[in-house]
C-alpha positions in Angstrom: 41.5 -6.2 183.4 44.6 -3.6 182.3 45.5 -1.0 180.4 48.4 0.7 179.1 47.6 4.0 181.1 44.7 3.3 183.3 45.5 3.3 187.3 42.8 1.5 189.6 40.8 3.3 191.6 37.5 3.7 193.6 37.2 7.6 193.2 34.5 9.4 192.2 36.3 9.8 189.2 36.8 6.3 188.7 33.6 5.5 189.1 31.7 7.9 186.6 30.5 7.2 183.3 33.2 7.1 181.0 30.7 9.1 178.7 30.8 11.9 181.0 34.8 11.9 180.8 34.5 11.7 177.1 32.2 15.0 177.0 34.6 16.8 179.8 37.4 15.8 177.1 35.0 17.3 174.3 34.6 20.4 176.7 38.5 20.8 176.8 39.3 20.8 173.4 37.0 23.8 172.9 38.0 25.6 175.8 41.2 25.6 175.0 40.9 27.9 172.6 38.5 30.3 173.4 40.1 30.9 176.8 42.7 32.9 177.4 45.9 31.3 176.8 47.4 32.2 180.8 44.5 30.3 181.5 46.5 26.9 180.6 48.6 26.4 183.0 46.3 26.9 186.3 43.7 24.8 184.5 46.1 21.8 184.1 47.7 22.3 187.2 43.9 21.6 188.1 43.9 19.1 186.9 46.5 17.3 188.8 45.0 18.2 191.4 41.7 16.5 191.1 44.1 13.4 189.6 45.7 13.7 193.2 42.8 13.6 194.7 41.7 10.8 192.9 45.2 8.9 193.4 46.1 8.7 190.6 48.7 11.7 190.9 51.8 10.2 190.9 50.9 8.6 187.4 49.3 11.9 185.9 52.2 14.0 186.9 54.9 12.1 185.5 52.8 11.6 181.9 51.7 14.9 181.8 55.7 16.4 182.4 57.3 13.9 180.5 55.3 14.5 177.5 54.5 18.5 177.4 58.1 19.2 178.4 60.0 18.1 175.6 57.5 19.7 173.8 57.3 22.8 175.4 60.8 22.9 174.8 60.6 22.3 171.0 58.7 25.2 171.1 60.9 27.6 173.3 63.8 26.5 170.5 61.6 27.3 167.5 59.6 30.0 167.9 62.0 32.0 170.6 64.9 31.4 168.4 64.2 30.4 164.2 61.3 31.6 163.4 60.8 35.1 164.6 62.5 38.6 164.2 64.8 38.2 167.3 64.2 41.8 169.5 65.3 41.1 173.1 69.4 40.6 173.7 70.0 37.6 176.5 73.8 36.4 177.8 75.4 38.4 175.2 74.5 37.3 171.6 72.1 35.0 172.4 68.7 36.8 171.0 65.6 35.9 171.6 62.1 37.4 170.5 59.2 38.8 172.3 55.9 37.6 169.6 58.4 33.8 169.9 58.4 33.2 173.3 54.4 34.4 173.7 53.4 32.3 171.1 56.0 29.6 172.7 54.0 29.7 176.1 50.4 30.0 174.1 51.1 26.7 172.6 52.1 25.1 175.1 50.1 26.3 177.5 47.4 25.3 175.6 48.7 21.6 174.5 49.1 21.1 178.4 46.1 21.5 179.0 44.7 19.5 176.4 47.0 16.6 177.7 46.4 16.9 181.0 42.6 16.4 180.8 43.0 13.5 178.1 45.2 11.9 180.2 43.0 12.0 183.2 40.3 10.4 181.5 42.7 7.5 180.5 43.9 6.8 183.7 40.9 6.7 185.1 38.9 4.7 182.4 39.7 1.3 181.3 38.9 1.2 178.1 36.7 -2.0 177.8 34.6 0.2 180.5 34.6 3.3 177.5 33.5 0.2 175.2 30.7 -0.8 177.0 29.9 2.4 177.7 29.0 3.5 173.9 27.3 0.3 172.9 25.1 0.9 176.4 23.9 4.4 175.0 23.6 3.4 171.5 26.4 3.9 169.4 27.1 2.2 166.3 29.2 -1.5 167.3 31.9 -0.3 164.8 32.3 3.6 166.0 32.7 2.7 169.3 34.9 -0.1 168.6 36.8 1.7 166.3 37.3 4.2 169.0 38.2 2.0 172.0 40.7 -0.4 170.2 43.3 1.4 169.8 43.4 1.7 173.6 42.8 -2.4 174.0 45.2 -3.3 171.8 47.9 -0.8 172.7 48.5 -2.9 176.3 49.2 -5.6 173.6 51.5 -4.4 172.0 53.1 -2.9 175.0 54.2 -6.6 176.2 54.8 -7.9 172.9 57.7 -5.2 172.5 58.9 -5.9 175.7 58.6 -10.0 175.1 60.6 -9.6 171.5 63.1 -7.6 173.2 63.5 -10.3 176.0 63.6 -12.9 173.1 66.3 -10.5 171.3 68.5 -10.0 174.4 68.9 -14.4 174.6 69.6 -14.6 171.4 72.7 -12.7 171.5 71.6 -9.4 170.0 72.9 -5.9 172.3 70.0 -4.2 173.4 71.7 -1.6 175.4 74.4 0.7 174.8 74.2 4.5 172.9 71.7 5.7 171.2 73.4 4.6 167.9 73.2 0.9 169.0 69.2 1.3 170.3 68.9 2.6 166.4 70.7 0.0 164.7 68.5 -2.7 167.0 65.3 -1.4 166.4 64.8 -3.1 163.6 64.7 -6.3 165.6 61.9 -5.4 167.6 60.1 -3.0 165.0 59.5 -5.6 162.6 58.0 -8.4 164.6 56.3 -5.9 166.2 54.2 -5.2 162.9 54.4 -8.8 161.2 51.8 -9.9 164.8 50.1 -6.7 164.3 48.7 -7.0 160.9 47.8 -10.8 161.8 46.8 -9.9 165.4 44.6 -7.0 163.5 43.4 -10.2 160.9 42.7 -12.5 163.1 40.6 -9.8 165.4 38.9 -8.9 162.0 37.6 -12.7 161.0 36.8 -13.3 164.8 34.0 -10.2 164.6 32.7 -11.4 161.2 32.3 -14.6 162.4 30.2 -13.4 165.1 28.6 -10.5 162.8 29.7 -7.9 165.1 27.3 -5.7 162.9 24.8 -7.6 162.0 22.3 -5.6 164.2 22.7 -1.6 164.7 22.8 -2.0 168.1 24.6 -4.7 170.8 22.7 -5.3 174.0 25.4 -4.8 177.2 25.4 -7.4 180.1 26.9 -5.4 182.4 27.0 -1.1 181.6 28.8 1.0 183.3 26.6 2.8 186.7 25.0 6.2 185.2 22.7 8.3 186.4 20.2 11.2 185.6 22.7 13.8 186.9 25.0 12.4 185.0 23.2 12.9 181.6 22.8 16.4 182.5 26.4 16.9 183.0 26.9 15.5 179.4 24.3 17.2 178.1 26.2 21.2 179.6 29.5 20.0 178.0 28.8 19.3 175.0 26.4 22.4 174.7 29.4 24.6 176.3 31.6 22.4 174.1 29.4 23.9 170.0 29.2 27.1 171.8 32.6 27.5 172.4 33.7 26.1 169.0 31.4 28.6 167.5 32.8 31.6 169.2 36.3 30.3 168.9 35.7 29.9 165.0 34.2 33.3 164.8 36.5 35.4 167.1 
């Protein structure tokens, strides 16, 4: 099995039930907005350390950094220079804002924490296991497929984009060069990719309809992901904590 972000492993995190990891993501969403933002960066580093202990530290750290770095830089420019009154003089005429810097740090830290927790789940959980765990728990087949299918299709789209790019290069289209050259050749990749995606969506819909995918309220899973009483207790605890944190965040 392959997936766009998933990395194989045998760690405890890999073996944990996907629903437990999804509940952890739900908890992290509310925790990011309730806990002090100064704890966001240490929490993100702790998640990266957990990924390293699970054997996916290199992939997790790279994905986290290349995603959060441009976001944090954009937050710094927008809030530090543009949206708030400048009250700090730095490097001569260049002026920054106390309020803007704090807002940029708070927003970037919380986004980094959410990104780290989400990526940790994605790199240690295959999308098919998410689908199986939701079906085994009695979720609606339509709901579980809607949630898990984008992760499964993303890998297919990445492979098709690579194949289309190679095909266009074999036809003499220059795919390398400056940024402007990449922009000019972008439609040559996107148009076939979108057309193939629409055809694939139609074929998938026809196949699911022909198999009476939603005829029954729940599906039977032959090899569900392993689960335990402790895992179920952890899920209930995380969901209760997420609901409590969400209520406190709204109340404040």
